DOBA-620716 format. One record per residue (C-alpha): residue in one letter; x, y, z. Coordinates in Angstrom, 1 decimal. Layout:
N
A, X, Y, Z
...
//
This chain:
422
M, -0.5, -16.3, -13.0
A, -0.3, -18.4, -16.0
G, -3.4, -20.6, -16.1
V, -5.6, -18.1, -14.3
R, -8.5, -16.9, -16.4
I, -10.2, -13.5, -15.7
A, -13.5, -12.4, -17.0
D, -13.3, -8.7, -17.0
L, -16.7, -7.1, -17.1
S, -15.4, -3.8, -15.9
R, -15.1, -0.4, -17.7
V, -13.1, 2.9, -17.6
L, -10.2, 2.8, -15.1
A, -10.1, 1.0, -11.7
G, -11.3, -2.5, -12.9
P, -9.3, -2.4, -16.2
Y, -6.2, -1.1, -14.2
A, -6.4, -4.0, -11.8
T, -6.9, -6.7, -14.6
M, -4.0, -5.2, -16.5
L, -1.7, -5.7, -13.6
L, -2.9, -9.2, -13.3
A, -2.4, -9.7, -17.0
D, 1.1, -8.3, -16.7
M, 1.8, -11.4, -14.4
G, 0.6, -13.7, -17.0
A, -3.2, -14.1, -16.2
E, -5.4, -14.6, -19.2
V, -7.9, -11.6, -19.3
I, -10.9, -11.6, -21.4
K, -12.4, -8.1, -21.7
V, -16.2, -8.1, -22.3
E, -17.4, -5.1, -24.1
Q, -20.5, -3.7, -25.9
P, -20.5, -4.0, -29.6
G, -20.2, -0.8, -31.5
R, -18.8, 1.3, -28.5
G, -16.9, -0.9, -26.2
D, -15.3, 0.5, -23.1
D, -16.3, 4.1, -22.5
T, -12.5, 5.2, -22.6
R, -12.3, 4.1, -26.3
S, -14.1, 7.3, -27.0
W, -12.3, 9.4, -24.5
G, -10.1, 11.4, -26.8
P, -8.2, 13.2, -28.3
P, -5.4, 12.3, -28.2
Y, -5.6, 9.2, -30.2
A, -2.8, 6.8, -31.5
E, -3.5, 7.5, -35.3
P, -3.8, 4.5, -37.5
T, -1.1, 3.6, -39.9
E, -1.8, 4.4, -43.6
E, -2.7, 0.9, -44.2
H, -5.5, 1.0, -41.6
R, -6.6, 4.7, -41.8
A, -9.8, 4.4, -43.6
A, -11.2, 1.4, -41.5
H, -10.1, 2.6, -38.1
S, -10.2, 6.4, -38.0
P, -9.5, 8.4, -35.9
G, -7.5, 5.8, -34.2
E, -7.3, 4.3, -30.7
A, -7.8, 6.7, -27.6
A, -4.6, 7.0, -25.4
Y, -6.8, 6.6, -22.4
F, -7.9, 3.2, -23.5
L, -4.5, 2.1, -24.5
S, -3.1, 3.0, -21.2
V, -4.8, 0.2, -19.2
N, -5.9, -2.6, -21.6
R, -2.7, -4.3, -22.8
N, -2.3, -8.1, -22.5
K, -6.0, -8.7, -22.9
R, -8.5, -10.2, -25.5
S, -11.7, -8.4, -26.4
L, -15.0, -10.1, -26.6
A, -17.6, -7.7, -28.0
V, -21.1, -9.1, -27.1
D, -24.6, -7.7, -26.5
L, -25.7, -8.8, -23.0
K, -29.3, -8.1, -24.1
D, -29.1, -10.9, -26.5
P, -30.1, -14.2, -24.9
D, -27.4, -16.2, -26.6
G, -24.8, -13.5, -26.1
L, -25.7, -13.3, -22.5
A, -25.6, -17.2, -22.1
A, -22.0, -17.1, -23.6
V, -20.8, -14.6, -20.9
Q, -22.5, -16.5, -18.2
E, -20.5, -19.7, -19.4
L, -17.4, -17.4, -19.5
C, -17.9, -16.2, -15.9
A, -18.7, -19.7, -14.6
G, -15.6, -21.0, -16.1
S, -13.2, -18.3, -14.9
D, -11.0, -18.1, -11.9
V, -11.9, -14.4, -11.3
V, -14.7, -12.2, -12.3
I, -14.4, -8.4, -12.0
Q, -17.3, -5.9, -12.7
N, -18.4, -2.4, -12.0
F, -22.1, -2.5, -13.1
R, -24.6, -0.5, -11.1
P, -26.1, -2.4, -8.1
G, -28.8, -4.7, -9.2
V, -28.0, -4.8, -12.8
I, -25.4, -7.6, -12.6
D, -27.8, -9.8, -10.6
R, -30.7, -9.3, -13.2
L, -28.2, -10.6, -15.8
G, -27.5, -13.7, -13.9
L, -23.9, -12.6, -13.6
G, -23.8, -11.7, -9.8
Y, -21.7, -13.5, -7.3
E, -24.6, -15.6, -6.0
E, -25.5, -17.1, -9.6
I, -21.7, -17.5, -10.7
G, -20.8, -18.9, -7.2
K, -23.4, -21.6, -7.4
R, -21.8, -22.9, -10.6
N, -18.2, -22.3, -9.5
P, -17.8, -22.3, -5.7
A, -14.1, -21.3, -6.1
V, -14.6, -18.2, -8.1
V, -13.1, -15.0, -6.8
Y, -15.6, -12.3, -7.6
C, -14.7, -8.6, -7.3
S, -17.2, -5.7, -7.5
V, -15.9, -2.2, -8.0
S, -18.0, 0.9, -7.1
G, -17.6, 4.5, -6.2
F, -19.1, 4.3, -2.7
G, -19.4, 0.6, -1.8
P, -22.5, -1.7, -1.4
E, -23.3, -0.5, 2.1
H, -23.1, 3.3, 1.5
R, -26.3, 5.3, 1.8
P, -27.8, 6.4, -0.4
Q, -27.3, 3.3, -2.5
D, -26.4, 3.4, -6.2
R, -24.6, 6.7, -5.8
P, -22.5, 7.2, -8.9
G, -18.8, 8.0, -7.9
F, -16.5, 9.4, -10.5
D, -12.9, 10.2, -9.6
I, -13.3, 13.9, -9.0
V, -16.4, 13.4, -6.9
V, -14.5, 10.9, -4.7
Q, -11.4, 13.3, -4.5
A, -13.7, 15.8, -3.1
E, -15.7, 13.4, -0.7
S, -12.6, 11.5, 0.6
G, -10.7, 14.6, 1.9
L, -7.9, 14.1, -0.7
M, -8.9, 17.4, -2.5
A, -8.9, 19.3, 0.7
T, -5.3, 18.3, 1.4
T, -4.1, 19.2, -2.1
G, -3.3, 22.7, -3.5
P, -1.7, 26.0, -2.1
A, -2.0, 26.8, 1.5
D, -3.8, 30.2, 0.7
G, -5.7, 28.9, -2.4
P, -8.6, 26.6, -3.1
A, -8.5, 22.9, -2.8
S, -7.4, 21.1, -5.9
K, -7.8, 17.8, -7.6
V, -4.8, 15.5, -8.3
G, -3.8, 15.7, -11.9
V, -4.6, 12.0, -12.6
A, -7.6, 9.9, -11.6
L, -5.9, 8.8, -8.5
T, -8.8, 7.2, -6.7
D, -9.3, 4.9, -9.6
V, -5.7, 3.9, -9.7
L, -5.7, 3.3, -6.0
T, -8.9, 1.2, -6.3
G, -7.3, -0.9, -9.0
L, -4.4, -1.6, -6.8
N, -6.6, -2.5, -3.9
A, -8.7, -4.8, -6.2
A, -5.6, -6.6, -7.5
V, -4.4, -7.2, -4.0
G, -7.7, -8.5, -2.8
I, -8.0, -10.7, -5.7
L, -4.5, -12.2, -5.2
G, -5.2, -13.0, -1.6
A, -8.5, -14.6, -2.4
L, -6.9, -16.6, -5.2
M, -4.4, -18.1, -2.7
R, -7.2, -19.3, -0.4
A, -9.2, -20.6, -3.4
R, -6.3, -22.6, -4.6
A, -5.7, -24.1, -1.1
T, -9.4, -24.7, 0.0
G, -11.5, -24.5, -3.1
R, -13.6, -21.8, -1.5
G, -14.0, -18.6, -3.5
E, -14.7, -15.0, -2.2
D, -17.0, -12.0, -2.9
I, -14.8, -8.9, -2.8
S, -16.1, -5.4, -2.8
V, -13.6, -2.4, -3.4
S, -14.7, 1.2, -3.5
L, -13.1, 4.3, -4.7
V, -13.9, 6.2, -1.5
N, -12.6, 3.5, 0.9
S, -9.5, 3.0, -1.2
T, -8.9, 6.8, -1.1
L, -9.5, 7.1, 2.7
S, -7.1, 4.2, 3.3
S, -4.5, 5.9, 1.1
L, -4.4, 9.1, 3.2
V, -2.5, 7.2, 5.8
N, -0.8, 9.6, 8.1
L, -3.3, 12.4, 7.4
T, -6.3, 10.4, 8.5
Q, -4.4, 9.3, 11.6
Q, -3.4, 12.9, 12.3
A, -7.0, 14.0, 11.9
L, -8.3, 11.3, 14.3
I, -5.6, 12.0, 16.9
T, -6.0, 15.8, 16.9
G, -9.7, 16.1, 16.1
T, -8.9, 18.8, 13.6
E, -8.5, 19.0, 9.8
P, -4.9, 18.8, 8.5
A, -3.6, 22.0, 7.1
R, -3.1, 22.3, 3.3
V, 0.5, 23.2, 2.7
G, 0.8, 23.1, -1.1
N, 4.1, 21.6, -2.2
A, 5.4, 21.3, 1.3
H, 4.8, 18.6, 4.0
T, 2.8, 19.1, 7.1
T, 5.2, 17.5, 9.6
I, 8.7, 17.5, 7.8
V, 10.8, 20.6, 7.0
P, 12.5, 21.1, 4.6
Y, 10.5, 18.8, 2.4
Q, 9.1, 20.8, -0.6
V, 9.6, 22.6, -3.9
F, 12.2, 25.3, -4.1
P, 13.1, 27.8, -6.8
T, 16.6, 28.0, -8.2
A, 18.1, 30.6, -10.5
D, 16.5, 28.9, -13.5
A, 14.1, 26.0, -12.6
E, 12.3, 24.4, -9.6
I, 13.7, 21.5, -7.6
V, 12.4, 19.4, -4.7
V, 14.5, 18.9, -1.6
A, 13.4, 16.2, 0.9
A, 15.5, 16.2, 4.0
G, 13.4, 13.7, 5.9
N, 15.5, 13.5, 9.1
D, 18.1, 15.5, 11.1
A, 21.1, 13.8, 9.5
L, 19.9, 14.6, 6.0
Y, 19.2, 18.2, 7.1
R, 22.8, 18.5, 8.3
R, 24.1, 17.1, 5.0
L, 21.9, 19.6, 3.1
C, 23.3, 22.6, 5.1
A, 27.0, 21.4, 4.5
A, 26.3, 20.8, 0.7
I, 25.0, 24.3, 0.1
D, 27.6, 25.9, 2.3
R, 25.2, 27.0, 5.1
P, 26.7, 25.6, 8.2
D, 25.1, 28.3, 10.1
L, 21.7, 26.8, 9.5
A, 22.8, 23.5, 11.0
E, 24.2, 25.1, 14.0
D, 21.1, 27.4, 14.7
P, 19.1, 25.9, 17.6
R, 15.9, 26.9, 15.9
Y, 16.5, 24.3, 13.2
A, 18.4, 21.6, 15.1
T, 15.5, 19.1, 15.1
N, 12.6, 18.5, 12.9
P, 10.0, 19.6, 15.4
E, 11.9, 22.8, 15.8
R, 12.1, 23.2, 12.0
V, 8.5, 22.7, 11.7
A, 7.9, 25.4, 14.4
H, 10.2, 27.8, 12.5
R, 9.3, 26.7, 9.0
E, 8.7, 30.1, 7.4
E, 12.2, 31.5, 8.6
L, 14.1, 28.4, 7.5
V, 12.4, 28.2, 4.2
G, 13.2, 31.8, 3.6
E, 16.9, 31.2, 4.2
L, 17.1, 28.1, 2.0
T, 15.3, 29.9, -0.8
A, 17.8, 32.8, -0.7
T, 20.7, 30.3, -1.0
L, 19.2, 28.1, -3.7
T, 18.0, 30.9, -6.0
S, 21.7, 32.0, -6.2
R, 22.6, 29.1, -8.6
P, 20.9, 27.1, -11.4
A, 19.1, 23.8, -10.8
D, 21.8, 21.7, -12.6
H, 24.4, 23.0, -10.0
W, 22.2, 22.1, -7.1
M, 21.3, 18.7, -8.5
D, 24.9, 17.7, -8.8
V, 25.9, 19.1, -5.3
L, 23.0, 17.5, -3.5
V, 23.1, 14.1, -5.3
D, 26.8, 13.9, -4.4
A, 26.0, 14.7, -0.8
G, 23.3, 12.0, -0.6
V, 20.5, 14.4, -0.1
P, 17.2, 13.5, -1.7
V, 16.6, 15.9, -4.6
G, 14.8, 16.0, -7.9
R, 13.8, 18.3, -10.7
V, 10.3, 19.1, -11.3
R, 9.6, 17.5, -14.7
G, 6.9, 17.2, -17.2
V, 5.4, 13.8, -17.9
L, 7.1, 13.2, -21.2
D, 10.4, 14.5, -19.8
A, 10.0, 12.2, -16.8
L, 9.4, 9.1, -19.0
R, 12.3, 9.8, -21.2
T, 14.6, 10.6, -18.3
A, 13.7, 7.4, -16.4
D, 14.2, 5.3, -19.5
A, 17.5, 6.9, -20.3
S, 18.6, 6.5, -16.7
G, 18.2, 2.7, -16.9
D, 14.8, 2.3, -15.1
D, 13.5, 0.2, -17.9
V, 10.1, 1.9, -17.7
L, 9.0, 1.7, -21.5
R, 8.2, -1.0, -23.7
A, 7.0, -0.9, -27.4
V, 4.4, -3.3, -28.8
Q, 3.1, -3.7, -32.3
H, -0.5, -2.5, -32.4
P, -2.7, -4.0, -35.1
T, -3.7, -0.6, -36.5
A, -1.4, 2.1, -34.8
G, 1.8, 0.4, -35.5
L, 4.7, 0.6, -33.0
L, 3.2, 1.8, -29.7
E, 5.1, 2.7, -26.6
Q, 3.7, 1.6, -23.2
V, 4.6, 2.2, -19.7
R, 5.3, -1.0, -17.7
A, 3.9, -1.7, -14.3
G, 5.7, -0.4, -11.2
F, 6.9, -3.9, -10.1
R, 9.7, -6.0, -11.7
M, 10.2, -9.7, -11.3
A, 13.9, -10.6, -11.9
D, 13.3, -14.3, -13.0
T, 9.8, -13.9, -14.7
P, 9.4, -12.3, -18.1
V, 6.4, -10.0, -18.3
P, 4.2, -10.5, -21.4
M, 3.5, -7.5, -23.5
S, 0.8, -7.6, -26.2
A, -0.9, -4.5, -27.5
P, -4.4, -3.4, -26.2
P, -7.1, -5.1, -28.4
L, -9.3, -3.6, -31.0
L, -13.0, -3.8, -30.0
G, -14.1, -7.5, -30.7
Q, -10.7, -8.4, -32.0
H, -10.9, -11.9, -30.3
S, -14.7, -12.5, -30.4
R, -14.8, -15.4, -32.6
E, -12.0, -17.2, -31.1
I, -13.3, -16.8, -27.5
L, -16.7, -17.9, -28.4
T, -15.2, -21.0, -30.1
E, -13.3, -21.8, -27.0
L, -16.5, -21.5, -24.9
G, -18.0, -24.3, -27.0
L, -20.2, -22.3, -29.5
T, -20.6, -23.9, -32.9
S, -19.8, -22.0, -36.0
D, -23.4, -21.6, -36.9
R, -24.3, -20.0, -33.6
I, -21.3, -17.6, -33.8
E, -22.2, -16.6, -37.3
G, -25.9, -16.0, -36.2
L, -24.6, -13.8, -33.4
L, -22.5, -11.8, -35.8
E, -25.2, -11.5, -38.4
R, -27.8, -10.0, -36.1
G, -25.1, -7.6, -34.5
A, -25.1, -9.3, -31.1
V, -21.4, -9.9, -31.4
Q, -18.7, -7.8, -33.1
Q, -15.6, -9.2, -34.7
T, -12.8, -7.0, -35.8
D, -10.5, -8.9, -38.1
V, -6.9, -7.7, -38.6
D, -3.6, -9.1, -39.6
R, -2.1, -10.1, -36.3
P, 1.5, -8.7, -35.8
P, 4.0, -10.3, -33.5
A, 2.9, -10.0, -29.8
S, 5.9, -7.9, -28.7
T, 8.6, -5.7, -30.1
P, 11.6, -4.5, -28.2
H, 11.8, -0.8, -27.3
P, 14.3, 0.9, -29.6
E, 16.5, 1.9, -26.8
N, 16.2, -1.3, -24.9
P, 16.1, -4.6, -26.8
R, 14.6, -6.8, -24.0
T, 11.0, -7.6, -24.1
S, 10.4, -9.0, -20.7
//
């Protein structure tokens, strides 16, 4: 995506996650933020990546982990949109960009002259993406949509949690992440058409529609049966065995997703009787006799430690995994050769580990530069937009623009355990 410029007027998670993915593919992303406070997630801490001793006084308490997680490979322009000159600069930025993404409340963006209609008049090929909680046609309009609200309203929460307990939210703001992925896909498709025809697009992406779409088999199951899908905790509604099991010392997950895998499982744990029992011969039968079969498997698996069953089941080709904590999962994946971590040199926090995107491109290096400080690139971006030095200094003097000057480190530093930077 080198040569594609994105004006990112979004905040918090869905929009910034989308633009980070596009930046990971080489797009130039300019993040527009409010002077003095920036993106909301800059204050969503602790935890913070503490500044090095050199920068401790000027940048205390440090950079919030939340902000750092979704803003690498971007430049920051901190400008007050209430200032006429500042607003005019952002209007120029948007009109000259290939993509604009925003999540302002309905009506606000149009009053600023930054809506699709105004930007599209100046740039008919612009791909314009609006992110919201409930979408532009939802009633009542202008309904705020935070992740936990949408998890509740979409049915996701009702399908999560123990069968005999309350509904539960997923541990991460999954509705925002799914929306970011949908936004990135929509933008890429519209960019392809814009490059071919010169015709842009007005894209709307909402948390609720992204989450409803992501429920896949559960939504189809509900539509076919006319009933609510059962909540089954760490099991699966239509596959058995496909769940968490205790062992003698830790929990593991076993996922025998078809009859052949089930027979392999029975052989590997030395329970051929379970493979021969007609009650468990096929998946529909196993679903019908879930409780009895799970009891038999639990009795066997609790007789030996998790490491034993991991070795046995991996050797047998049965899908199995340990239930890990987040830090354990990251270190294990990286040590196993999954190439999940990269380290970048942050201007105030020093060496900072980051988790790469989920995709890999064999022949295309992925850029990795640190998430920006608030207003780190304001002066250079305004200069690129054609503002004179006097106008820029005037904006800075009256606080309409914030510039944070730092000694700029190298853009990327290899991960200590993996010297590649791409």
